[in-house]
N, C-alpha and C positions, 0 to 999 in steps of 0.2 A: 327365556334363554336368549342371550345376545346373538343377534345377527344369524338367525336360523336359516340356512340355505334351502330349507324346504320350500320357502317362498321365493327362492332366487332362480327358479328354473328358466326364467326368461333369459338367463345368460347363455343358455344352450343355443348356439348359433344355428343349429339344425331345426329349431322350432319353427313352425309355420304360424305366422301371426293370425291367420284365419282360424286357427284351432284354439285360440285363447278362450278361456271360459267367460261366460257372460258375467259382468260385474254384479255381484249380489250382496256385498258386505254392507251392513248398516254402519252408522257412525260409532255405535258401541263396540261392534266387532272390530272395526278399524282401530279404535282406541286400544283395545286389548292387544291386537297384533303389534301396534306401535310400541306399547310398553314392553311387550315380550321381546321385541327386537333389540331394545336398548338396555334393559335391566337384566344383567346376567353376571358372569364370572368377572367381568372387567371391574365391577364395583369393589371387589375385594382388594384390588391394587390401589384404589384411591387413597386409603389412609396413609400409605407411604408417600403418596403424592402430596398430601396435606403436610406431612413432616418436611418434605422438600421445599414447599412454598411458605410454610408458616400458617398458623390457623387463620388469622384475619385476611391475609393476602390470598390464601387458597379459596376462602369463601367468595371473595371478590372476583378472583379469576374464574372460578366455576360459574358464577352468575354471568360474567361477561362472555365466557366461551359458550354457555348455553344459549344466551341471547343471539350471539353471532351464528351459532348452529341453526337456531330457529329461522333467522333471516335467510340463511343459505338454503335450508330445506324448502322454504316457501319459494325462493328463486328457482330452485331446481324443478319443483312441481309445476310452476307457471310455465317454464320452458317446455316441459313435457306435454302440457295441455295444448301448447301451440303447435309443436312439431311431431309429437307422439314418439313411440319407441322406447326401448330400454335405455339404460345409462350409456352403454356403448353405442347404441344406435344413434342417440342424439349427437354424440361426438362425430360420428360418420356423416350424418346429414348436414351438420353445421360447418364442419371444418375438414372433412375428408377421412380417409382410412387411417392416416397416421395418428390422428387424435383418438380415433376409436381404439386402436392398438394401445395407446397410452393409457386410456381409461381401464381397459381390460388388464393391462400390466399391473397397474396399481391395485386393482381388485385382487389379482393373484397374490401380490406381495402382502397385502393386508391380511388375507385369509391364511396364507402360510405363516405369517408372523404371529397371528392369534394362536394358531395350532402349536407353534414352537413354544410360546409362553405357557400354553396349557400343559405341555409335556413337563416343563420345569416345575410348574405349580403342583401337578400330580405327584411328581417324584418327591417333593418336599413333604407333602401329606403322607405319602407311603413311609418315608423315613420315620416320622413321628409315630404313626400307627404301629408299624412293625416293632419299633423299639419298646413301646408300651406293652403290646400283646405278647412279645417274646421275653419280656422281663430282661431286656438288654443281652439276650443270648445270641442275637443275630447282629453281626457287625459288617455293614456294607456302606460304602459311600453313596451319597445322594445320586451321583452320576450313574451308578449301576441301575437304580430304580427307573431312570428315564426310559430305558428300553422295555420295561415290563408292560406298559399299556399297549404295545404293538401286538401282543398276543390277542387282544380283543379288537383293536383298531383294524388290523389287516383283514380279518374275515368280514367285518362290517363294511369296510371301504370297497369291497368287491361287489356289493349289492348294486345292481344296475338301476333299479327303480327306487328313487329316494322316498316315495310315499310308503314303502314297506318299512321304513325306519320311523314311522310316525309314533309308535309306542315309545321308542327311545327318546324322542323329542318330549313327549308328555312326562316321562319319568324324570328326565333332566330338569324340566321346568319345576316339577314338584320338589325335587331335591334342592335346587337353587333357592326356591322360596323358603324352604325349611332352613337352609343355611343362613339366609339374610335375617330371618327371625332370631336365630341363635346368635348372630353377630350383635344385634341390638341387646339381647339378653346378657351376653358376656360383658359387653362394654358398659352397660348400665350397672351391672353387679360390681365391676371393677371401680367405677366412679363412686358408687354409693358407699362401698365398704373400704376402699383403699385410697380414694381421692384421686386427683389428677396425676398423670404420669410425670416423669422428670423432664426438665429442660424444654418445656413447651415454649415455642416462639410465636410471636404474632406475625413477624415477617422474616423470611429466610432469603436474604438477597443473593446468596451464593448458588443455590440450587433451584430457584423458582422456575427456571426454564423446564426442568424435568416435570414439574407440576403441569405445565401447559401441554406437554406431550402426553402425559398420563391421562389428563382430563379429556383430550381429544380422542385418545384410545378408547375411553369409556363410551364415547358417542359412536360406537362402531357399527351401529345399525343403519348407516347412511344407505347401504345397498338395498335396504328394504323400503325406503321411503316411496320410490316410484311404484313398485308392485302393490303396496298398500293403497296408494292413491288410485291406481288403475282398478283395484278390486272393489272400490266403493260404488254403491248403487247411485249415490248422489255425490259426485266428486267435489261439488261446490262447497260441501261441508268439511272438506279435508283441512283447509287452513285452521278451522276451529279445533279439529282433532289434533293436529300437529302442535298447535300453540298450547293447548291444555296439557297434552301429553309431555311436551318438553318441560313445562313448569313442574309437573309431578315428578319427572325424572330428576330434574335439577334439585328439587327438595330432598328426594331420597338420597341422592349422591352427597349432598351437603350434610345431611343428618348422619349417614354412615361414616363419611370421612371425618367429620368433626368429632363425633363421639369416640371413634376409635383412636384418633390422635390424642384427644384429651385423656383417654383412659390409659394409654401406654407411653405417651410422650416420645422421646427419641429412641425408645426401645421398640417402637413399631417395626414390624418386619415387612418384607416385600408383599406378602399377603397376610391380612390381619388374622386369619385362622391360625397362623403359626404362633400367635401370642397367647392363645387359649391354654388353660392348665392342661399339660400333656396327659396326665393320668386320669383325667376326668372322663367318665363314660360318655357324656354328651359331646365332649370334644372329639373323641374317637369316632363317634357316630357322624358328627358333622364332617369331619375330614374324609371319612370313608364315602359318605353319600355325595359330598361335593366332588370327590375324585371320580366316582362312578358317573356323575352328571357330566363332568368334563370329558371323560373317556367316551361316553355316548355321544357327546357333541362333536368330537373331532371329525368323524366321517362326514357329518353334515356341514361343518365349517369348511372342509376341503372340497365339498361338492362343486362350488362355483369355479374354483381353480382347476379342478379335474376336467370339468366340461369345457372350459375355455381352451386348455392345453390340448385335450383330446381332439377337439374340433379343428384345431390348427394342425396337429401332427397327422391325424387320420382323416383329413378333410376330403380326400379322394374316395374314401370308403362310403357307400350309401348308408343312410340311417337304418338302424336295425339289421345291419349286415350279420349273417350267421356264420361267416368265415371263422372257423375255430382259431386259425392263426392270428387273425386280427383281435379276436376276443382275448386270447392269451397274451398278446402284446399289450393290450389295454390293462389286463390284470397285472402284468409285470410293471407297467408304468405306475399304476396306483400304489403298488407295494413299494416301489422305489421312492415315490413322493413321500409316503408315510415315514419311511426310513430316513429320508433326507431331513424331514422336520425333526425327527428325534436326534439326528446327528447335530443339527444346528443347536438344538436345546442342550445337548451334551457339551458342545464347545462353549456356549454362553455360560452355563453353570448357574447354580442357584444363587450365588452371591451377587450376580448381575441382573437378576430378574427385573427389579424396578427400573434399571436403566434400559433394559431390552424393551420393556413395555413402552417407555417413553420414546425409544428409538422407532419402534413400529408406528406409534402415534404420529411422530414427526414425518417420517419418510413416506408413509402410505395413507394414513387417515387424513392428514391435513390437506393433501391435494384433492381427495374425494369429498371432503366436507366443505372446503372453502374455495379452492382455486377453480376447479372445473365448473361448479354451479355458477360462479361469477362470470367465467369465460363464456359459458353457454348462454346465459341470460343476456349478456352484453350484445350478442349477435341478433337477438329477436326483439329488442326494444328500441324505441326512437326517442323517448323523452330524455332530455338532458340530465334531469335529476336521477333517473334510474341508471343511466350510463355512468354517472359519477359514483353512485353507490356501488355499482358492480366493480368499477375500477378500484375503489377503496377495499372491497372484499377481496379482490385478487391480490392487491398489494399486501394486505394483512396476511393472507395465506402464504404468499411467497416469503414475506419478511419473517414470520414466526417459524416457517419451515427451515429456513437457513439458520436462524439463530438457535432454535432448539436442537437442531442436528449438531451444530458446532459444540454447544454446551454438553449435550449428551455424549457425543463421541469423546470429548476431552475428559469426561469424568469416568469413562469405562474402567480405567485402571486405578481409580481411587475408590476403595471400599466405602460405601455410604451407609451400610447396614451394620448396626452394632449387634452382633449375634447374641442370642440369649444363651445362658448356661445350658450345655447339652443335657438332655434327660439321662443319657447313658455316659459313663466315663469313657474317654477315648482309649482304644486298645493299645497296649504297650508294644 
């Protein structure tokens, strides 16, 4: 599951560094955690990104972005090995409190953005499932379904100890793995029995910037790179782990994105599961299980944002305070944050899901993936070659952030998804 905040408890500003667990993870366990951090629901949005970029260009872009991400990850880990601390702590120690707040701000924006996209994704799945199961007797717009996950999310989001949600994490991982296997099955079946989809392009010069944002969104596990490195018994092996892990992730992303785009062409939807035969029992199962996986993931995805904001708003309250008023204020804040995410999802709407994913990738993931690692490493190295490479990484991050933001925002009012024929006729 992508970016599981179970491993992000280092973001809790009230944590005592002396209480950190002794590093015991082997290279194999670190590899599993690395793959788990990056391979999740974000991969379902990649096929639409391939349509935005074109098949050949998207494969090249994905390879280039994966290579730059790997370079950036290694830069970030090297900096952490020199000065220690979490992502935000590094910003504080190198550049002061302002940069620390900037890092934490982008972490909050990224996690909230992921959750908003998940609300939209789940609502689209629920529309398909309810239409089939009710035999078109239920007529509700997709926006109505956006609020339904709150029934499960709000009780789970009130859980104080994230470790108690470990079962939810395991179930979500199993459901997502099952979903990915089904994606390969459905796209393979489509290609074998129906051939390639319509209007496949090698290069799409008009919307390729959306592909960059979507691809960067897919590498959303940047927040787990440092914790995984710190957990290793032999951290000197981490460069090998992250290098091999990034190669595996890149291959999976290219396979899923390419096969899905080839199978459905310009009919590809914001999430590829929307293209599966709606009345098929396996399709319903995949959509239900993936929806459950995403709903179970939402409290975990919001955990870093919750801890950061709570530690800022309630910083004068001692850790573990039993003051009922404070506890209820925190409960109220958590509920409001979940409702805020659903509200943003409602305003964005299902038709703009692909653009919203690209927007989150541009505004939040690019700084965390490229800009801050380059800025931090620049401060701790003296070699001219290293400094030049860091400056190039920073300029790359700033450049594509500005460009992809411009393109994404300018296309928000231009529908880019060709909707499939509805399973149920529209009510008169």
